[in-house]
C-alpha positions in Angstrom: 0.0 0.0 0.0 1.4 3.4 -1.1 1.4 6.3 1.4 2.7 8.9 -1.1 3.5 9.6 -4.7 6.6 11.4 -6.0 6.7 14.0 -8.7 6.1 12.6 -12.2 4.7 9.3 -11.0 1.4 8.0 -12.5 -1.1 8.0 -9.7 -4.0 6.6 -11.6 -5.0 6.0 -15.2 -8.4 5.1 -16.8 -9.8 4.2 -20.2 -13.1 6.1 -20.9 -16.3 4.4 -20.1 -17.5 5.9 -23.4 -15.9 8.5 -25.7 -16.4 10.1 -29.1 -14.1 12.1 -31.4 -15.2 15.7 -31.9 -16.0 15.3 -35.6 -17.2 18.2 -37.6 -17.8 19.2 -41.2 -14.2 20.3 -41.5 -12.4 17.4 -39.8 -13.1 13.7 -39.0 -11.3 11.4 -36.6 -11.0 7.7 -36.1 -13.4 6.4 -33.4 -10.7 4.1 -32.0 -7.6 6.3 -31.8 -8.7 9.8 -32.8 -6.3 9.8 -35.8 -7.3 12.1 -38.6 -5.6 10.5 -41.6 -6.2 7.4 -43.8 -9.8 7.3 -42.6 -12.6 5.1 -44.0 -16.3 5.6 -43.2 -18.4 2.8 -41.8 -20.2 1.6 -45.0 -23.4 0.7 -43.0 -24.1 3.7 -40.8 -22.1 6.3 -42.8 -21.4 8.2 -39.5 -18.4 6.6 -37.9 -14.8 6.7 -39.2 -11.9 4.3 -38.6 -8.2 4.5 -39.6 -7.8 0.8 -40.1 -9.1 -2.7 -39.3 -7.4 -2.8 -35.9 -9.4 0.1 -34.5 -12.5 -1.1 -36.2 -12.2 -4.6 -34.6 -11.4 -3.3 -31.1 -14.5 -1.1 -31.3 -16.8 -3.6 -33.0 -18.7 -5.0 -30.0 -20.0 -1.5 -29.2 -20.2 -0.1 -32.7 -22.2 -3.1 -33.9 -25.1 -2.0 -31.8 -24.6 1.7 -32.5 -24.4 1.0 -36.2 -27.8 -0.8 -36.1 -29.6 2.1 -34.5 -27.9 4.8 -36.7 -28.6 2.8 -39.8 -32.3 3.1 -39.2 -32.1 6.9 -39.6 -32.5 8.5 -43.0 -29.6 10.5 -44.4 -30.9 13.9 -43.2 -31.5 12.7 -39.6 -28.0 11.2 -39.5 -26.6 14.7 -40.0 -28.3 15.7 -36.7 -26.3 13.1 -34.8 -23.7 15.3 -33.0 -20.8 14.0 -30.8 -22.9 14.7 -27.7 -25.7 12.6 -29.0 -23.3 9.8 -29.9 -21.8 9.9 -26.4 -25.2 9.4 -24.9 -26.1 6.6 -27.3 -22.9 4.8 -26.5 -23.5 5.2 -22.8 -26.7 3.2 -23.0 -25.4 0.7 -25.5 -22.3 0.0 -23.3 -24.6 -0.5 -20.3 -26.6 -3.0 -22.3 -23.5 -4.9 -23.4 -22.3 -5.0 -19.8 -25.7 -6.2 -18.5 -25.6 -8.9 -21.2 -22.0 -9.8 -20.2 -20.8 -9.1 -23.7 -18.4 -6.6 -22.2 -17.1 -7.3 -18.7 -17.8 -5.1 -15.7 -15.2 -4.2 -13.1 -15.1 -2.2 -9.9 -13.9 0.9 -11.8 -15.7 0.2 -15.1 -19.4 -0.2 -14.7 -22.6 1.8 -15.2 -23.4 2.1 -11.5 -20.5 4.6 -11.3 -22.1 6.7 -14.0 -25.4 6.6 -12.1 -23.7 7.8 -9.0 -22.2 10.9 -10.7 -23.6 14.3 -9.6 -26.5 12.8 -7.7 -24.4 11.6 -4.8 -20.9 10.9 -3.5 -19.2 8.0 -5.2 -18.6 6.0 -2.0 -17.1 3.0 -3.8 -14.5 5.1 -5.6 -13.7 7.2 -2.5 -13.0 3.9 -0.6 -10.9 2.8 -3.5 -8.8 6.0 -3.4 -8.5 5.7 0.4 -6.9 2.3 0.0 -3.9 4.4 -1.2 -4.3 7.0 1.5 -4.7 9.7 -1.1 -6.9 12.7 -1.6 -6.0 14.1 -5.0 -6.6 17.4 -6.7 -5.7 18.7 -10.1 -6.1 22.1 -11.9 -8.1 23.0 -15.0 -8.2 25.9 -17.4 -11.7 27.3 -17.8 -11.2 28.2 -21.5 -9.3 25.1 -22.7 -10.3 22.3 -20.4 -13.8 23.1 -19.0 -14.6 19.5 -18.0 -11.8 19.4 -15.3 -14.2 20.0 -12.4 -14.8 18.8 -8.9 -17.7 16.4 -8.8 -17.6 14.9 -5.3 -21.0 16.5 -4.8 -23.6 16.7 -7.6 -26.0 19.3 -8.8 -29.7 18.7 -8.5 -31.7 19.0 -11.7 -33.8 21.8 -10.1 -30.6 23.9 -10.1 -30.4 23.9 -13.9 -32.0 26.9 -15.6 -35.1 26.5 -17.8 -33.3 27.0 -21.2 -30.8 24.3 -20.3 -33.5 21.9 -19.2 -35.3 22.5 -22.5 -32.2 21.8 -24.5 -31.6 18.6 -22.5 -35.2 17.5 -23.1 -35.0 18.2 -26.9 -31.7 16.2 -27.3 -33.1 13.5 -25.0 -36.1 13.1 -27.2 -33.9 12.7 -30.3 -31.8 10.0 -28.4 -35.0 8.3 -27.4 -36.2 8.2 -31.1 -32.9 6.8 -32.2 -32.7 4.0 -29.6 -36.4 3.1 -29.6 -36.1 1.5 -26.2 -39.4 1.9 -24.4 -37.8 1.1 -21.0 -35.8 4.3 -21.1 -37.6 7.5 -20.3 -36.8 11.0 -21.7 -36.4 12.3 -18.2 -33.7 9.7 -17.5 -31.9 10.6 -20.7 -32.2 14.3 -19.9 -30.7 13.8 -16.4 -27.8 11.8 -17.9 -27.1 14.7 -20.3 -26.8 17.0 -17.2 -24.4 14.5 -15.8 -22.3 14.4 -18.9 -22.2 18.2 -19.0 -20.7 18.3 -15.5 -18.5 15.2 -15.7 -17.3 14.6 -19.3 -13.7 15.4 -20.0 -12.2 17.0 -23.1 -9.7 14.5 -24.5 -6.6 16.4 -25.7 -3.4 15.5 -27.5 0.1 16.0 -26.0 -0.1 19.7 -26.9 -3.6 20.0 -25.2 -5.5 20.5 -28.4 -9.0 19.0 -28.1 -9.6 15.7 -30.0 -12.8 14.3 -28.4 -14.9 13.9 -25.3 -15.0 11.0 -22.8 -16.5 10.0 -19.6 -14.1 8.9 -16.9 -16.1 8.1 -13.7 -13.0 7.5 -11.5 -11.2 10.7 -12.7 -14.4 12.7 -12.2 -14.3 12.6 -8.4 -10.9 14.2 -8.1 -11.0 17.7 -6.7 -9.7 20.6 -8.7 -7.6 23.3 -7.2 -5.7 26.5 -8.0 -2.7 24.8 -6.4 -2.8 21.2 -7.6 -0.6 18.3 -6.6 -1.5 16.3 -9.7 -2.4 17.0 -13.3 -4.5 15.2 -15.9 -3.1 14.5 -19.4 -4.1 12.0 -22.1 -2.2 9.3 -23.9 -4.5 8.6 -26.8 -7.9 7.9 -25.1 -6.2 6.9 -21.8 -6.6 9.5 -19.0 -3.5 9.7 -16.9 -3.2 11.5 -13.5 0.4 12.3 -12.6 1.8 13.8 -9.4 3.5 17.1 -10.0 4.7 17.3 -6.4 5.2 15.1 -3.4 1.7 13.8 -2.4 1.7 12.7 1.3 -0.9 10.5 2.7 -4.2 12.3 3.2 -2.9 15.5 1.5 -5.0 17.9 -0.6 -4.2 21.3 -2.1 -4.5 24.1 0.4 -5.0 27.6 -1.0 -6.8 30.8 -0.4 -9.3 30.3 -3.2 -11.1 33.7 -2.6 -7.9 35.7 -3.0 -6.7 33.6 -6.0 -10.0 33.9 -7.8 -10.0 37.7 -7.3 -6.5 37.9 -8.8 -7.1 35.6 -11.7 -10.6 36.6 -12.6 -11.1 40.0 -10.9 -10.2 43.6 -11.3 -7.0 45.6 -10.7 -6.4 48.4 -8.2 -6.7 52.0 -9.5 -3.2 52.6 -8.3 -0.8 51.4 -11.0 1.9 50.8 -8.5 -0.3 48.6 -6.3 -0.5 44.8 -6.9 -3.5 44.3 -4.6 -6.7 42.5 -5.5 -10.3 43.8 -5.3 -13.3 42.5 -3.6 -16.9 43.7 -3.9 -18.1 46.1 -1.2 -20.9 44.9 1.1 -23.1 47.7 -0.2 -22.4 46.5 -3.8 -21.5 50.0 -5.0 -17.9 49.3 -5.9 -14.8 47.2 -5.4 -12.1 47.8 -2.7 -8.4 47.0 -3.0 -7.5 44.6 -0.2 -4.0 45.9 -0.1 -4.2 49.8 -0.2 -7.9 50.4 0.4 -8.6 52.3 -2.8 -12.2 51.9 -4.2 -13.1 51.5 -7.9 -16.7 52.4 -8.6 -19.1 49.9 -10.2 -19.8 52.4 -13.0 -16.2 52.8 -14.0 -15.7 49.1 -14.3 -19.0 48.7 -16.2 -17.9 51.3 -18.7 -14.6 49.7 -19.5 -16.1 46.2 -19.6 -18.8 47.5 -22.0 -16.1 48.8 -24.3 -14.3 45.5 -24.2 -17.5 43.7 -25.0 -18.2 45.9 -28.0 -14.7 45.3 -29.4 -14.9 41.6 -28.8 -18.1 41.4 -30.9 -16.2 43.4 -33.6 -13.4 40.8 -33.7 -16.0 38.1 -34.4 -17.2 40.0 -37.5 -13.7 40.8 -38.7 -12.6 37.2 -38.2 -15.5 35.9 -40.3 -14.5 38.3 -43.1 -10.9 37.1 -42.9 -9.5 40.5 -42.1 -6.6 39.3 -39.9 -4.7 42.6 -39.7 -7.8 44.4 -38.4 -8.4 41.6 -36.0 -4.9 42.1 -34.6 -5.5 45.8 -34.2 -8.8 45.3 -32.5 -7.4 42.7 -30.1 -4.6 45.1 -29.2 -7.2 47.7 -28.3 -9.0 45.1 -26.2 -5.7 44.3 -24.5 -5.1 48.0 -23.7 -8.5 48.3 -22.1 -8.1 45.0 -20.2 -4.8 46.3 -18.7 -6.8 49.1 -17.2 -9.5 46.8 -16.0 -8.0 43.6 -14.9 -5.3 42.5 -12.5 -2.0 41.9 -14.3 -2.3 38.2 -13.7 -5.9 38.1 -15.1 -6.9 35.0 -17.1 -9.0 37.3 -19.4 -5.9 39.4 -20.3 -3.9 36.2 -20.8 -6.5 34.8 -23.1 -6.5 38.0 -25.3 -2.7 37.7 -25.6 -3.1 34.0 -26.5 -5.5 35.0 -29.3 -3.0 37.6 -30.5 -0.2 34.9 -30.5 -2.3 32.6 -32.6 -3.3 35.2 -35.2 0.2 36.7 -35.4 1.6 33.2 -36.1 -1.0 32.7 -38.8 0.3 36.0 -40.3 3.9 34.7 -39.9 4.7 37.7 -37.8 7.0 35.5 -35.7 8.8 38.4 -33.9 5.6 40.0 -32.4 4.2 36.5 -31.7 7.3 35.8 -29.6 6.9 39.2 -27.8 3.4 38.3 -26.7 4.4 34.7 -25.9 7.1 36.0 -23.6 4.5 38.3 -21.9 2.3 35.3 -21.0 5.1 33.3 -19.3 5.0 35.2 -16.0 1.2 34.9 -16.0 1.4 31.2 -16.7 3.9 30.9 -13.8 1.4 32.5 -11.5 -1.7 30.8 -12.8 -0.3 27.3 -12.9 1.9 25.4 -10.5 5.6 24.7 -11.2 4.8 21.5 -13.1 1.8 22.0 -15.3 1.5 20.9 -19.0 0.1 24.3 -20.1 3.2 26.1 -18.7 5.5 23.6 -20.3 3.8 23.9 -23.6 4.1 27.7 -23.4 7.8 27.4 -22.8 8.0 25.1 -25.8 6.2 27.6 -28.0 8.6 30.4 -26.9 11.5 28.1 -27.6 10.4 27.2 -31.1 9.9 30.9 -32.0 13.2 31.9 -30.4 15.0 29.2 -32.4 13.3 30.1 -35.6 14.3 33.8 -35.1 17.9 32.7 -34.5 18.1 33.3 -30.8 19.5 29.8 -30.1 20.7 30.6 -26.6 17.3 31.6 -25.3 15.6 28.8 -27.3 17.7 26.3 -25.4 16.7 27.9 -22.1 13.0 27.8 -23.0 13.0 24.3 -24.4 15.0 23.1 -21.3 12.2 24.5 -19.1 9.7 22.8 -21.3 11.4 19.4 -21.0 11.8 19.8 -17.2 8.0 20.3 -16.9 6.6 18.0 -19.6 8.7 15.0 -18.6 6.8 15.2 -15.3 3.4 15.7 -16.8 3.7 13.6 -20.0 6.4 11.1 -19.1 9.4 10.6 -21.4 8.3 7.8 -23.7 5.6 9.5 -25.8 6.4 10.5 -29.4 5.7 14.1 -28.5 8.3 14.1 -25.7 10.9 12.3 -27.9 10.4 14.9 -30.6 10.8 17.8 -28.0 14.0 16.3 -26.6 15.4 15.8 -30.1 14.7 19.5 -30.9 16.4 20.5 -27.7 19.5 18.4 -28.6 19.5 19.9 -32.1 19.4 23.4 -30.7 22.2 22.5 -28.3 24.3 21.1 -31.1 23.7 24.2 -33.2 24.8 26.5 -30.3 27.9 24.3 -29.8 28.8 24.6 -33.5 28.4 28.4 -33.5 30.6 28.6 -30.4 33.3 26.5 -31.9 33.1 28.5 -35.2 33.8 31.7 -33.2 36.7 30.1 -31.4 38.3 29.3 -34.8 
């Protein structure tokens, strides 16, 4: 029995109970491995793709049933089968296969764990975790990884707003029509959609780009924290939780969440020289700096926020027109306003800079993209713990840009930081990590050659 885990060690891993690739009109992925090349569509249902016979065979027990229900639909109705609907269909089909003993059930792979999500504490899984004397917590990024949430306690259906309930009911009705199983009520399907909304995880590649969605009942009960002791990454469809620091028996992240939320998502002090965070006044008329006591009025904040909102809508219109230079100019205006509005470590400000980096790289303006990337590093260091995949990947982006622009010395520093972090979060045997380490070695060899040439 383990009493602790060391940094980089895999604490727990789990295959999804069900998962689907995030297919769209622009991209399709293999249902087995999420690959996007050499795909062939299932000839019967014309909905599901596979990269080869191996993935198709491994998925056949489940897809055989799914294929039958999808094949009953006419061509137009099949276009309405979104990834979310497929996830729900597969949830019920897998339950049937386990009930019929076609697919085996285990302690950590059975439908009762799905039933327990949200509505109550997963006692069985908590006991299972406690066998290792661990209480785990990992962090999440609201914009990139919205499914990384704490689900020890659930959310009653009555807490869901009317519009969301209506949406669940409409989608549930479609699932019911597809399955044609009279024993399943629309209410039950709608409730399960609410569970998926709270518990499903975005499956990402090594660079944290979304590939699909999966339900991992064991992973879903892990607490999230602003100061995590573990992170979640994916190796294909496999969810892997790795320790990013020493995890003693019974430990859980301790942090002043009110203060951290105010810094990451709140407003800045009126005094440019003050790094304090603001909290709303009891009379709800303004926000007071908790460090120097200065007050910012609600009206002032509303005015700037309104200007940001107007410009944000403008970027959507400009983006749809393909006017990238104007988009860059508008985002820079948003950034200027956000610097007046938000704390320097604001996630909102960081997201704007991330958008600028992406557009500037599309425009091949590598120098300015690097400048913004370097601006985000201190924020990433504050937002994320020392070992976090997003921080490591940001260092990697900086390193690649620096190397491309000929700054080999700083590229080596950035890529070294990336390797030090990502070897903990990703391990060292994945193709991604092998490629990163190779790039670092190439940069080091280039620097060594330049140095020897100078000596000559």
